[in-house]
Each structure stands twice: as C-alpha cells, then as structure tokens.
Backbone as JSON, one array per atom type, in Angstrom:
{
  "sequence": "MPDSLLSMLPGPRAGIKGIRAQVDAFDRALLMTVLKPRGSAPEVLADQALRFARGGGDLLKDDQNLVECDISKFRTRIRLCSDAIDKAAQFTGRKCLYLPHVAGSGAHLERQLELVADCGLPGVVICTWVMGLETASSAAHRHGLMWLAHPAMAGVFTESTDRGISTAVLLGTLVRLAGADISIFPGTGGRISSCHDDDQTATCRALTEPLGNFKATLPCTGGGKSLAQAPATARTIGPDCAILVGGDLLAQGENMESATRETVEALGSEARGGAACREEG",
  "N": [[16.36, 20.59, -12.37], [18.43, 20.0, -15.19], [17.29, 19.46, -18.57], [19.0, 17.85, -20.01], [20.02, 16.09, -18.15], [17.69, 14.88, -17.12], [16.79, 13.54, -19.37], [18.39, 11.33, -19.51], [17.53, 9.56, -17.65], [15.25, 7.01, -16.42], [12.59, 7.25, -15.23], [9.18, 6.65, -14.0], [7.47, 3.64, -15.03], [4.7, 3.03, -15.21], [3.38, 4.69, -13.32], [1.13, 6.83, -11.4], [-1.33, 7.02, -12.83], [-1.29, 4.73, -14.44], [-1.25, 2.7, -12.49], [-3.68, 3.15, -11.18], [-5.43, 2.54, -13.27], [-5.02, -0.21, -13.49], [-6.04, -1.22, -11.09], [-8.55, -0.27, -11.13], [-9.55, 2.01, -9.74], [-10.11, 5.28, -9.27], [-10.52, 7.73, -7.96], [-9.9, 8.03, -5.28], [-7.88, 7.6, -2.29], [-5.63, 4.82, -2.24], [-5.63, 1.52, -0.82], [-3.16, -0.37, 0.74], [-1.66, -3.48, 1.73], [0.4, -5.9, 3.54], [2.0, -9.0, 2.99], [2.81, -11.24, 5.43], [3.86, -12.92, 8.52], [7.43, -13.54, 8.06], [8.32, -16.92, 7.56], [5.82, -17.97, 7.55], [3.62, -20.4, 6.15], [3.3, -20.88, 2.6], [0.63, -21.25, 1.86], [-0.76, -20.0, 3.9], [-0.06, -17.31, 3.53], [-1.17, -16.97, 1.0], [-3.85, -17.19, 1.67], [-4.19, -14.87, 3.18], [-3.82, -13.02, 1.12], [-6.06, -13.62, -0.46], [-8.21, -12.89, 1.25], [-7.78, -10.13, 1.62], [-7.93, -9.18, -1.04], [-10.54, -9.99, -1.75], [-11.94, -8.32, -0.09], [-11.75, -5.96, -1.41], [-9.34, -4.65, -1.42], [-6.57, -2.75, -2.7], [-3.74, -2.75, -3.32], [-1.14, -5.04, -2.89], [1.64, -6.22, -1.2], [4.65, -8.18, -0.84], [6.17, -8.69, 2.34], [9.27, -7.12, 3.14], [11.14, -8.88, 4.17], [10.55, -11.37, 3.26], [12.08, -13.81, 1.74], [13.63, -16.23, -0.37], [16.12, -18.66, -0.72], [15.94, -20.87, -2.28], [14.83, -21.22, -5.43], [12.61, -22.59, -6.36], [10.87, -22.6, -4.21], [10.28, -19.92, -4.03], [8.9, -19.63, -6.46], [6.65, -21.28, -5.99], [5.38, -19.91, -3.86], [4.76, -17.31, -4.9], [3.09, -18.01, -6.98], [0.91, -19.25, -5.74], [-0.1, -17.07, -4.3], [-0.66, -15.33, -6.39], [-2.62, -16.8, -7.74], [-4.6, -16.71, -5.79], [-5.28, -14.0, -5.86], [-6.37, -13.87, -8.44], [-8.58, -15.53, -8.07], [-10.06, -14.04, -6.23], [-10.69, -11.86, -7.82], [-12.66, -12.84, -9.46], [-14.78, -12.75, -7.8], [-15.0, -10.04, -6.98], [-14.88, -8.52, -9.3], [-12.87, -6.8, -9.96], [-9.3, -6.3, -10.0], [-6.81, -6.88, -7.61], [-3.58, -5.49, -7.17], [-0.68, -7.26, -7.1], [2.54, -7.42, -5.71], [5.44, -9.12, -5.65], [8.34, -9.61, -3.51], [11.63, -9.2, -4.59], [15.01, -10.23, -4.31], [18.59, -10.29, -3.75], [21.16, -11.14, -6.12], [22.7, -11.23, -9.4], [22.33, -14.28, -11.26], [20.33, -15.43, -9.69], [18.64, -13.3, -8.92], [17.81, -12.53, -11.49], [16.36, -14.79, -12.27], [14.23, -14.76, -10.47], [12.92, -12.4, -11.29], [12.2, -13.14, -13.88], [10.35, -15.2, -13.3], [8.33, -13.76, -11.99], [7.43, -12.16, -14.11], [6.59, -14.22, -15.84], [4.41, -15.19, -14.43], [2.58, -13.31, -14.99], [2.4, -11.11, -13.41], [2.43, -7.63, -12.52], [4.58, -6.22, -11.4], [7.25, -5.61, -8.97], [8.6, -5.66, -5.59], [11.33, -3.85, -4.4], [14.11, -3.51, -2.34], [15.44, -0.71, -2.33], [17.65, 0.72, -1.21], [19.21, -1.2, -0.16], [19.83, -2.86, -2.29], [20.8, -1.07, -4.13], [20.46, 1.88, -6.01], [20.7, 2.12, -8.86], [20.9, -0.57, -9.65], [18.43, -1.57, -8.77], [16.67, -0.08, -10.38], [17.44, -0.77, -13.07], [17.11, -3.54, -13.04], [14.31, -4.01, -12.8], [13.36, -2.68, -15.1], [14.55, -4.09, -17.18], [12.97, -6.29, -17.41], [10.51, -5.34, -18.02], [8.88, -4.54, -15.9], [6.92, -2.92, -13.37], [8.0, -1.19, -10.37], [8.2, -1.15, -6.83], [9.61, 1.0, -4.55], [11.14, 0.17, -1.69], [11.8, 1.43, 1.6], [13.76, 0.23, 3.2], [16.74, 0.37, 5.06], [17.07, 3.01, 4.48], [17.13, 4.57, 6.68], [19.75, 5.03, 7.37], [20.35, 7.38, 6.14], [18.44, 9.11, 7.12], [18.06, 9.01, 9.88], [19.77, 10.48, 11.61], [19.64, 13.59, 13.3], [20.99, 15.88, 12.58], [22.29, 15.67, 10.17], [22.42, 14.19, 6.86], [19.96, 13.11, 4.43], [17.05, 14.6, 3.2], [13.73, 13.21, 3.43], [12.04, 13.88, 1.33], [13.77, 14.25, -0.8], [15.29, 11.86, -0.85], [13.45, 9.62, -0.77], [11.64, 10.58, -2.42], [12.3, 12.48, -4.83], [14.69, 11.15, -5.84], [14.07, 8.35, -6.1], [11.96, 8.53, -7.85], [13.18, 9.61, -10.17], [14.75, 7.39, -10.75], [12.87, 5.62, -11.57], [10.89, 4.36, -10.03], [7.61, 3.18, -9.52], [6.0, 3.23, -7.33], [6.51, 4.61, -4.14], [7.42, 3.97, -0.88], [7.18, 5.64, 2.2], [7.75, 6.8, 5.59], [6.04, 8.88, 6.67], [3.71, 10.5, 8.91], [2.3, 9.82, 12.18], [2.33, 7.09, 12.49], [3.95, 4.06, 13.7], [6.56, 4.31, 13.03], [8.83, 6.86, 12.15], [10.57, 9.56, 10.48], [13.57, 10.94, 11.78], [14.14, 13.45, 10.98], [11.99, 15.1, 11.08], [10.5, 15.31, 8.74], [8.41, 16.77, 6.27], [5.6, 15.22, 5.25], [3.94, 15.92, 3.17], [5.65, 17.27, 1.5], [7.23, 15.23, 0.49], [5.29, 13.86, -0.96], [4.74, 15.81, -2.89], [7.19, 15.91, -4.24], [7.12, 13.47, -5.5], [4.99, 13.67, -7.23], [4.61, 16.19, -8.48], [5.02, 18.21, -11.51], [7.78, 17.15, -13.44], [10.05, 17.31, -15.7], [9.35, 15.15, -18.37], [8.42, 13.09, -16.89], [6.32, 10.57, -15.51], [4.02, 10.62, -12.71], [5.0, 9.32, -9.6], [3.49, 6.98, -7.37], [2.77, 8.03, -4.17], [3.27, 6.36, -1.11], [2.32, 6.08, 2.09], [3.43, 4.75, 5.12], [4.72, 2.99, 7.79], [3.69, 1.73, 10.12], [0.93, 2.3, 10.42], [-2.56, 2.43, 11.44], [-5.78, 0.91, 10.73], [-7.81, 2.67, 11.45], [-6.61, 5.13, 11.15], [-6.44, 5.58, 8.44], [-8.46, 7.08, 6.8], [-8.14, 9.76, 7.8], [-5.45, 10.19, 7.21], [-5.52, 10.17, 4.42], [-7.01, 12.45, 4.1], [-5.22, 14.39, 4.9], [-3.05, 14.14, 3.11], [-4.2, 13.94, 0.61], [-6.05, 12.55, -2.22], [-4.39, 11.26, -4.11], [-2.62, 9.0, -3.37], [-1.27, 6.11, -1.68], [-2.13, 4.16, 1.14], [-0.49, 2.41, 3.54], [-1.3, -0.28, 5.47], [-0.35, -2.63, 7.6], [0.32, -4.69, 9.95], [-1.91, -4.1, 11.64], [-4.12, -4.64, 10.07], [-3.73, -7.36, 9.37], [-4.01, -8.44, 11.88], [-6.69, -8.62, 12.19], [-7.57, -11.09, 11.49], [-9.96, -13.54, 10.88], [-11.74, -11.59, 10.28], [-10.6, -10.03, 8.41], [-11.3, -9.59, 5.7], [-13.78, -8.17, 5.83], [-12.93, -5.96, 7.31], [-11.13, -4.8, 5.55], [-12.89, -4.1, 3.48], [-14.54, -2.2, 4.75], [-12.68, -0.19, 5.3], [-11.82, 0.59, 2.74], [-14.25, 1.59, 1.79], [-14.5, 3.75, 3.55], [-12.35, 5.31, 2.72], [-13.27, 5.99, 0.2], [-15.52, 7.52, 0.87], [-14.23, 9.62, 2.18], [-12.84, 10.76, 0.03], [-14.97, 11.62, -1.59], [-16.15, 13.48, 0.1], [-14.07, 15.34, 0.32], [-13.9, 16.22, -2.33], [-16.37, 17.46, -2.59], [-16.08, 19.57, -0.79], [-14.08, 21.03, -2.08], [-15.42, 21.83, -4.37], [-17.41, 23.46, -3.26], [-15.8, 25.42, -2.18]],
  "CA": [[17.33, 19.71, -13.04], [18.46, 20.27, -16.62], [16.71, 18.44, -19.44], [20.05, 16.93, -20.44], [20.11, 15.04, -17.12], [16.42, 14.15, -17.05], [16.64, 12.68, -20.55], [19.21, 10.14, -19.32], [16.98, 8.76, -16.56], [14.07, 6.3, -16.93], [11.28, 7.66, -14.72], [8.24, 5.53, -13.78], [6.93, 2.93, -16.19], [3.24, 3.17, -15.22], [3.01, 5.86, -12.55], [-0.16, 6.81, -10.71], [-2.45, 6.74, -13.75], [-1.23, 3.32, -14.84], [-1.63, 1.87, -11.36], [-5.13, 3.3, -10.98], [-6.11, 1.8, -14.33], [-4.93, -1.64, -13.22], [-6.89, -1.61, -9.95], [-9.89, 0.27, -11.4], [-9.92, 2.93, -8.66], [-9.61, 6.51, -9.89], [-10.84, 9.0, -7.31], [-9.69, 7.94, -3.84], [-6.62, 6.99, -1.86], [-5.61, 3.36, -2.38], [-5.25, 0.79, 0.39], [-2.14, -1.42, 0.55], [-1.25, -4.25, 2.9], [1.65, -6.64, 3.45], [1.97, -10.42, 3.3], [3.81, -11.57, 6.44], [5.3, -12.74, 8.78], [8.41, -14.5, 7.54], [8.16, -18.23, 8.17], [4.46, -18.46, 7.3], [3.48, -21.3, 5.01], [2.77, -20.18, 1.42], [-0.84, -21.32, 1.86], [-1.24, -18.98, 4.84], [0.1, -16.03, 2.85], [-2.17, -16.92, -0.07], [-5.15, -16.93, 2.29], [-4.2, -13.44, 3.47], [-4.02, -12.34, -0.16], [-7.44, -13.82, -0.86], [-9.1, -12.11, 2.11], [-7.59, -8.71, 1.32], [-8.44, -8.9, -2.38], [-12.01, -10.12, -1.72], [-12.46, -7.14, 0.59], [-11.63, -4.79, -2.27], [-8.04, -4.0, -1.27], [-6.03, -2.31, -3.99], [-2.33, -3.07, -3.55], [-0.66, -6.07, -1.97], [3.06, -6.45, -1.41], [5.37, -9.05, 0.08], [7.04, -8.05, 3.32], [10.62, -7.06, 2.6], [12.0, -9.97, 4.64], [10.17, -12.62, 2.62], [13.1, -14.17, 0.75], [13.94, -17.66, -0.47], [17.32, -19.03, -1.48], [15.49, -21.91, -3.21], [13.97, -20.55, -6.41], [11.35, -23.32, -6.5], [10.01, -22.15, -3.13], [9.81, -18.6, -4.46], [7.9, -19.85, -7.5], [5.44, -21.81, -5.36], [4.73, -18.88, -3.05], [4.14, -16.23, -5.67], [2.0, -18.55, -7.79], [-0.25, -19.42, -4.86], [-0.65, -15.74, -4.0], [-1.22, -14.82, -7.64], [-3.87, -17.53, -7.97], [-5.57, -16.18, -4.83], [-5.71, -12.71, -6.4], [-7.26, -14.17, -9.57], [-9.81, -16.08, -7.52], [-10.79, -12.93, -5.63], [-11.19, -11.0, -8.89], [-13.92, -13.42, -9.94], [-15.81, -12.35, -6.83], [-15.13, -8.59, -6.88], [-14.97, -7.87, -10.6], [-11.68, -5.96, -10.17], [-8.12, -7.06, -9.6], [-5.82, -6.33, -6.7], [-2.25, -5.52, -7.75], [0.22, -7.98, -6.19], [3.95, -7.19, -6.0], [6.37, -9.95, -4.86], [9.65, -9.04, -3.18], [12.78, -9.88, -5.17], [16.23, -9.85, -3.6], [19.77, -11.03, -4.17], [21.91, -10.58, -7.24], [23.13, -12.15, -10.44], [21.38, -15.19, -11.89], [19.22, -15.67, -8.79], [17.74, -12.17, -9.08], [17.22, -12.59, -12.83], [15.37, -15.87, -12.32], [13.05, -14.27, -9.76], [12.24, -11.44, -12.15], [11.59, -13.92, -14.97], [9.19, -15.9, -12.78], [7.28, -12.76, -11.76], [6.87, -11.82, -15.42], [5.91, -15.41, -16.35], [3.14, -15.31, -13.73], [1.7, -12.24, -15.44], [2.32, -10.07, -12.39], [2.87, -6.38, -13.15], [5.73, -5.55, -10.82], [7.97, -6.21, -7.85], [9.11, -4.84, -4.49], [12.78, -3.88, -4.33], [14.7, -2.7, -1.27], [16.3, 0.13, -3.16], [18.88, 1.18, -0.57], [20.01, -2.4, 0.07], [20.29, -3.37, -3.58], [21.45, 0.0, -4.9], [19.45, 2.58, -6.81], [20.8, 1.79, -10.28], [20.59, -1.99, -9.8], [16.98, -1.7, -8.62], [16.02, 0.48, -11.56], [17.72, -1.53, -14.29], [16.57, -4.9, -12.91], [12.88, -4.0, -13.12], [13.13, -2.23, -16.48], [14.97, -5.15, -18.1], [11.89, -7.28, -17.55], [9.26, -4.65, -18.3], [8.08, -4.58, -14.68], [6.87, -1.8, -12.45], [8.63, -1.55, -9.11], [7.94, -0.4, -5.61], [10.84, 1.29, -3.82], [10.97, 0.0, -0.24], [12.81, 2.28, 2.24], [14.68, -0.48, 4.1], [18.1, 0.89, 5.17], [17.1, 4.46, 4.24], [17.39, 5.23, 7.95], [21.15, 5.44, 7.37], [20.38, 8.76, 5.67], [17.4, 9.95, 7.71], [17.95, 8.88, 11.33], [20.47, 11.55, 12.31], [18.88, 14.84, 13.31], [21.79, 17.02, 12.14], [22.91, 15.42, 8.87], [21.7, 13.18, 6.08], [19.21, 13.52, 3.24], [15.62, 14.71, 3.52], [12.89, 12.18, 2.84], [11.49, 14.36, 0.05], [14.79, 14.03, -1.83], [15.73, 10.46, -0.88], [12.35, 8.71, -1.1], [10.79, 11.29, -3.37], [12.92, 12.81, -6.12], [15.67, 10.18, -6.36], [13.45, 7.1, -6.57], [11.16, 8.85, -9.04], [14.1, 9.68, -11.29], [15.22, 6.04, -11.05], [11.8, 4.89, -12.24], [9.94, 3.67, -9.15], [6.19, 3.5, -9.73], [5.46, 3.45, -5.99], [7.56, 4.83, -3.14], [6.95, 3.93, 0.5], [7.9, 6.48, 3.16], [7.06, 6.68, 6.89], [4.99, 9.85, 6.96], [3.5, 10.78, 10.33], [1.15, 9.19, 12.82], [2.5, 5.65, 12.65], [4.92, 3.57, 14.67], [7.89, 4.66, 12.52], [8.9, 8.17, 11.53], [11.92, 10.06, 10.25], [14.07, 11.85, 12.82], [14.32, 14.78, 10.4], [10.73, 15.82, 11.09], [10.2, 15.59, 7.34], [7.04, 17.09, 5.9], [5.18, 14.17, 4.32], [3.36, 16.52, 1.97], [6.77, 17.61, 0.62], [7.59, 14.0, -0.21], [4.24, 13.63, -1.96], [4.93, 16.76, -4.0], [8.37, 15.48, -5.01], [6.76, 12.29, -6.28], [3.85, 13.88, -8.12], [4.6, 17.46, -9.21], [5.68, 18.14, -12.83], [9.23, 16.95, -13.45], [10.34, 16.92, -17.07], [8.25, 14.37, -18.96], [8.22, 11.92, -16.07], [5.03, 10.29, -14.88], [4.01, 10.77, -11.25], [5.14, 8.12, -8.77], [2.46, 6.91, -6.35], [3.27, 8.09, -2.8], [2.65, 5.39, -0.2], [2.74, 6.35, 3.45], [3.29, 3.57, 5.96], [5.34, 3.2, 9.1], [2.93, 1.21, 11.26], [-0.37, 2.96, 10.57], [-3.71, 1.59, 11.76], [-6.94, 1.08, 9.85], [-8.57, 3.86, 11.86], [-5.9, 6.32, 10.71], [-6.39, 5.69, 6.98], [-9.2, 8.21, 6.23], [-7.53, 11.04, 8.19], [-4.21, 10.31, 6.47], [-5.9, 10.57, 3.07], [-7.47, 13.85, 4.18], [-4.04, 15.24, 5.02], [-2.17, 14.04, 1.95], [-4.96, 14.03, -0.62], [-6.44, 11.23, -2.74], [-3.4, 10.62, -4.97], [-1.64, 8.33, -2.52], [-1.65, 4.82, -1.12], [-1.91, 4.09, 2.58], [-0.06, 1.06, 3.89], [-1.68, -0.78, 6.8], [0.1, -4.01, 7.64], [0.01, -5.49, 11.13], [-3.25, -3.86, 12.18], [-5.09, -5.34, 9.22], [-3.55, -8.8, 9.51], [-4.49, -8.82, 13.21], [-8.15, -8.81, 12.14], [-7.81, -12.53, 11.34], [-11.09, -13.92, 10.05], [-12.48, -10.37, 9.91], [-9.74, -9.23, 7.54], [-12.02, -9.2, 4.5], [-14.75, -7.12, 6.14], [-12.19, -4.76, 7.74], [-10.63, -4.19, 4.32], [-14.02, -3.49, 2.77], [-14.97, -1.0, 5.49], [-11.65, 0.85, 5.15], [-11.9, 1.08, 1.36], [-15.45, 2.43, 1.73], [-14.21, 4.99, 4.27], [-11.49, 6.11, 1.85], [-14.14, 6.53, -0.83], [-16.32, 8.6, 1.48], [-13.32, 10.74, 2.42], [-12.56, 11.39, -1.26], [-16.17, 12.33, -2.04], [-16.3, 14.64, 0.97], [-13.06, 16.31, -0.05], [-14.27, 16.8, -3.62], [-17.5, 18.36, -2.35], [-15.54, 20.77, -0.14], [-13.35, 21.81, -3.07], [-16.41, 22.45, -5.24], [-18.03, 24.56, -2.53], [-14.81, 26.49, -2.05]],
  "C": [[17.29, 19.96, -14.54], [17.87, 19.12, -17.43], [17.75, 17.42, -19.88], [20.25, 15.8, -19.43], [18.83, 14.21, -17.1], [16.27, 13.17, -18.21], [17.43, 11.39, -20.43], [18.61, 9.16, -18.33], [15.62, 8.19, -16.96], [12.72, 6.86, -16.49], [10.35, 6.46, -14.62], [7.71, 4.93, -15.08], [5.42, 3.16, -16.32], [2.8, 4.44, -14.49], [1.6, 5.74, -11.97], [-1.29, 6.42, -11.65], [-2.46, 5.27, -14.16], [-1.64, 2.38, -13.73], [-3.13, 1.95, -11.12], [-5.91, 2.52, -12.04], [-6.11, 0.3, -14.05], [-5.84, -2.07, -12.09], [-8.3, -1.04, -10.06], [-10.39, 1.12, -10.22], [-9.29, 4.28, -9.0], [-9.75, 7.77, -9.05], [-10.64, 8.99, -5.8], [-8.29, 7.44, -3.54], [-6.73, 5.47, -1.93], [-5.13, 2.72, -1.07], [-4.27, -0.33, 0.02], [-1.96, -2.19, 1.85], [-0.06, -5.13, 2.55], [1.41, -8.11, 3.78], [3.12, -10.74, 4.25], [3.14, -12.4, 7.55], [6.14, -13.79, 8.08], [8.25, -15.82, 8.29], [6.77, -18.8, 8.0], [4.46, -19.4, 6.1], [2.92, -20.52, 3.82], [1.25, -20.16, 1.38], [-1.44, -20.28, 2.8], [-1.16, -17.6, 4.2], [-0.92, -15.89, 1.72], [-3.56, -16.66, 0.49], [-5.27, -15.46, 2.69], [-4.49, -12.64, 2.2], [-5.47, -12.43, -0.6], [-8.39, -12.94, -0.06], [-9.0, -10.62, 1.79], [-8.21, -8.36, -0.03], [-9.97, -9.02, -2.43], [-12.66, -8.92, -1.01], [-12.34, -5.86, -0.22], [-10.33, -4.03, -2.1], [-7.39, -3.77, -2.62], [-4.64, -2.86, -4.29], [-1.84, -4.02, -2.47], [0.81, -6.31, -2.24], [3.59, -7.5, -0.44], [6.08, -8.18, 1.12], [8.47, -8.12, 2.8], [11.54, -8.16, 3.12], [11.51, -11.34, 4.17], [11.16, -12.91, 1.5], [13.3, -15.68, 0.77], [15.23, -17.85, -1.26], [16.98, -20.07, -2.54], [14.48, -21.29, -4.17], [12.64, -21.27, -6.58], [10.36, -22.92, -5.4], [9.45, -20.75, -3.43], [8.7, -18.74, -5.49], [6.58, -20.33, -6.91], [4.68, -20.73, -4.63], [4.04, -17.83, -3.91], [3.0, -16.74, -6.56], [0.75, -18.78, -6.95], [-0.9, -18.08, -4.56], [-1.28, -15.12, -5.25], [-2.55, -15.5, -7.95], [-4.97, -17.03, -7.03], [-6.13, -14.85, -5.3], [-6.7, -12.92, -7.55], [-8.6, -14.69, -9.08], [-10.67, -14.96, -6.93], [-11.4, -12.04, -6.7], [-12.48, -11.53, -9.49], [-15.09, -13.04, -9.05], [-16.06, -10.85, -6.87], [-15.35, -7.89, -8.22], [-13.83, -6.9, -10.87], [-10.48, -6.68, -9.56], [-7.22, -6.26, -8.68], [-4.45, -6.47, -7.36], [-1.28, -6.12, -6.74], [1.67, -7.82, -6.65], [4.82, -8.07, -5.1], [7.68, -9.22, -4.6], [10.74, -9.87, -3.85], [14.04, -9.34, -4.5], [17.39, -10.69, -4.12], [20.44, -10.37, -5.36], [22.15, -11.65, -8.3], [22.01, -13.01, -11.0], [20.16, -15.44, -11.01], [18.19, -14.54, -8.9], [17.04, -12.22, -10.43], [16.14, -13.65, -12.91], [14.09, -15.45, -11.59], [12.24, -13.33, -10.64], [11.54, -12.15, -13.32], [10.32, -14.62, -14.5], [8.03, -14.94, -12.5], [6.62, -12.41, -13.09], [6.09, -13.0, -16.0], [4.55, -15.61, -15.7], [2.14, -14.23, -14.15], [1.52, -11.14, -14.41], [2.96, -8.79, -12.92], [4.14, -5.77, -12.59], [6.27, -6.25, -9.59], [8.25, -5.16, -6.78], [10.62, -4.98, -4.48], [13.23, -2.99, -3.18], [15.83, -1.88, -1.88], [17.64, 0.42, -2.52], [19.74, 0.02, -0.09], [20.65, -2.83, -1.24], [21.1, -2.33, -4.35], [20.46, 0.58, -5.89], [19.5, 2.18, -8.28], [20.46, 0.32, -10.53], [19.08, -2.21, -9.73], [16.26, -1.24, -9.88], [16.21, -0.4, -12.79], [17.13, -2.94, -14.23], [15.1, -4.94, -13.32], [12.65, -3.67, -14.59], [13.55, -3.29, -17.49], [13.84, -6.13, -18.38], [10.52, -6.63, -17.75], [8.33, -4.61, -17.11], [8.04, -3.22, -13.99], [7.64, -2.19, -11.2], [8.27, -0.57, -8.01], [9.25, -0.23, -4.87], [10.56, 1.19, -2.32], [12.09, 0.75, 0.47], [13.76, 1.56, 3.19], [16.1, 0.05, 3.95], [18.2, 2.38, 4.85], [17.36, 5.23, 5.53], [18.84, 5.66, 8.11], [21.25, 6.93, 7.01], [19.43, 9.68, 6.45], [17.34, 9.92, 9.23], [18.64, 10.01, 12.09], [19.68, 12.84, 12.21], [19.68, 16.01, 12.75], [22.54, 16.79, 10.83], [22.08, 14.39, 8.13], [20.99, 13.78, 4.89], [17.73, 13.56, 3.6], [14.83, 13.61, 2.81], [12.35, 12.6, 1.48], [12.48, 14.15, -1.09], [15.07, 12.54, -1.97], [14.63, 9.53, -1.39], [11.33, 9.36, -2.02], [11.5, 11.43, -4.71], [13.81, 11.7, -6.67], [15.02, 8.9, -6.86], [12.55, 7.35, -7.78], [12.03, 8.93, -10.27], [14.55, 8.29, -11.72], [14.12, 5.17, -11.65], [10.84, 4.14, -11.36], [8.51, 4.13, -9.44], [5.48, 3.78, -8.42], [6.64, 3.66, -5.05], [6.92, 4.84, -1.76], [7.83, 4.84, 1.35], [7.11, 6.51, 4.46], [5.9, 7.63, 7.08], [4.89, 10.09, 8.46], [2.32, 9.98, 10.87], [1.27, 7.7, 13.02], [3.53, 5.31, 13.7], [6.34, 4.02, 14.32], [7.83, 6.05, 11.9], [10.35, 8.57, 11.33], [12.32, 11.01, 11.36], [14.26, 13.26, 12.29], [13.07, 15.65, 10.53], [10.32, 16.21, 9.67], [8.71, 15.86, 7.15], [6.58, 16.07, 4.87], [4.54, 14.74, 3.06], [4.46, 16.94, 0.99], [7.22, 16.39, -0.16], [6.57, 13.68, -1.29], [4.4, 14.56, -3.16], [6.11, 16.35, -4.87], [8.05, 14.3, -5.92], [5.72, 12.57, -7.36], [3.87, 15.17, -8.93], [5.3, 17.32, -10.55], [7.19, 18.08, -12.7], [9.6, 16.43, -14.83], [9.11, 16.25, -17.69], [7.91, 13.15, -18.12], [6.78, 11.8, -15.57], [5.16, 10.47, -13.37], [4.14, 9.4, -10.59], [4.09, 8.14, -7.68], [3.09, 6.99, -4.96], [2.53, 7.07, -1.93], [3.19, 5.63, 1.21], [2.43, 5.16, 4.34], [3.81, 3.83, 7.35], [4.48, 2.79, 10.28], [1.6, 1.91, 11.49], [-1.48, 1.95, 10.83], [-4.82, 1.82, 10.75], [-7.69, 2.36, 10.17], [-7.92, 5.15, 11.36], [-6.01, 6.57, 9.21], [-7.19, 6.88, 6.44], [-8.58, 9.57, 6.55], [-6.22, 11.26, 7.45], [-4.5, 10.76, 5.04], [-6.37, 12.03, 3.05], [-6.29, 14.8, 4.21], [-3.24, 15.28, 3.73], [-2.93, 14.32, 0.65], [-5.19, 12.65, -1.21], [-5.39, 10.53, -3.59], [-2.26, 10.02, -4.14], [-2.14, 6.92, -2.23], [-1.33, 4.86, 0.37], [-1.65, 2.64, 2.94], [-0.46, 0.74, 5.32], [-1.35, -2.26, 6.81], [-0.4, -4.78, 8.83], [-1.4, -5.32, 11.66], [-4.32, -4.57, 11.36], [-4.96, -6.85, 9.36], [-4.05, -9.3, 10.86], [-6.0, -9.03, 13.24], [-8.53, -10.27, 11.93], [-8.96, -12.82, 10.39], [-11.91, -12.71, 9.6], [-11.69, -9.5, 8.94], [-10.49, -8.74, 6.3], [-12.99, -8.05, 4.78], [-14.05, -5.83, 6.58], [-11.61, -4.03, 6.53], [-11.74, -3.45, 3.6], [-14.46, -2.19, 3.44], [-13.97, 0.14, 5.31], [-11.66, 1.43, 3.75], [-13.13, 1.98, 1.19], [-15.22, 3.76, 2.43], [-13.3, 5.89, 3.44], [-12.29, 6.72, 0.71], [-14.98, 7.68, -0.32], [-15.47, 9.83, 1.72], [-13.04, 11.49, 1.13], [-13.77, 12.18, -1.75], [-16.4, 13.58, -1.21], [-15.3, 15.73, 0.62], [-13.38, 16.98, -1.35], [-15.4, 17.79, -3.45], [-17.02, 19.67, -1.73], [-14.81, 21.66, -1.15], [-14.31, 22.51, -4.01], [-17.09, 23.62, -4.55], [-17.09, 25.74, -2.39], [-14.63, 27.26, -3.35]]
}
C-alpha cells in the first residue's frame, strides 16, 4: 500500500507492546476470556471477572451480545466488573485488562464510550462489521480508547467457499489499518472456523508484520477453543498472540480461578520451551 494511503489511516493506538505493558506480561501468549451469558446479573458477571483476574488472566471482554438500552444499567455493570478487576489486582500485583462491549449509535453510543473512559478503562469491544469499520474506528479514537475488533457478521464475507474476502485481509489488514488494537478471528481447532480454510498464521502475519509506521495489532484466536488447546495453539502461532477461551473456562465454576492460573502457567512454560528451542537452533 502506498504511503499516501497509509498516512490517512489511524492504525492501532497501543498495539501489542502497549497491551503487554498494561498487563505486565511480555514473553508469552496472553489468555482472554468472556463475560457471559446474556441475562446474568451484573454481580454474577463481576464474580466471573474477579475469579479470572485473581487467577492471573490477562484480557477480559464482554460477550458481544451483552447490551443495555438503559444507560444506567450499562454503567452499573461495567463499574462492578471494573471494581472486581481492581480488587483482584490487590491480590495478584498486576492488572487484568477489561474491555466492555459498546453498541448502538448516536448519543447512546457516545454516552457508553464516555462512561468507559470515566471508569478509567483502557478500551472497548466493537462489533466492527455490524457497526461499520469507519464508525468503529472513529468512535474509539474520539475518546482515546483502544478497541477490540469482534468478527460478528464477518461470516457474510467468509462463509462462502467460492467467493468473499480472506480472513487475513478482512480480520487482519483491514482492521489493523482502521486502528484495532486486538483482532479476534476463528483460527483452527475450535468450534467455529472459516469455510475458506484460511491459514491462521497468515492472519497473524497481516496483524503483526511491518506495515508503514503502524503498530502491530494483537492477534486473538478464538472460535470455541478449550483450555487444553491453549498451549498447543500458542506453539503453532507463536507467543505474540492472545488465546480466547470462553465457555470452557466459565464451565469450571468455582474452579475458574485455579483453571485460569494453571493455563497461564502452561502458556509461560510453552513460551520458555519455544525460546529454548530457538536458542538451540
């Protein structure tokens, strides 16, 4: 792409380095989970946040279908979850990065973004292909927030086997140009995958390889992965990624904290083993 085009586009605000600095984890794949299901009381979601953060989890996002028409209910939920993250940080000595989901348009969207910033939270989840790429980008940047590009509705472009847009372009290059700091894509091995047989390493390269002066966007592979799959996924993609484990982690119930801790430790071991192999090679 010509510099004249790249200079017109925002690129990520924080990127991989900025995210790693915020969660104080620099040499391994990061673990992300999801607050859900829709209809849960805010206190239940805050308890999930507390357990994950106390277990050393790195990134926490709202499920994309957590939405409120009543702005006061949105405020209550994100403040309870934010307080839970702060409480966990007193125990762990490091802070989990929490990203609420914002949706809608006009004054309602603006008020949500203002409340996220007022809570001192660093960013938001945006369903890029529902809201529109330019709207998603400008909304976050207006409020100085990082944003996670969620792939909801991207299947319109990736489900057909004989037409559409490759994941590496759609959820890689395009969202990076628009300024997403994190991009979720299905990858392989989970419950959800692209019908294009996309190479997940190609998507990671599109998000992280040199591109003008843009920072690298954090690749996040999800699509219904299990805790047991996390270390092997990191081995395949490399340490500069996040691995999203939602339902399998929440299903741990009271053991969620210990399961998070064990998985983070396994990701650390995988990173150290990979580094040792590279040094020997």
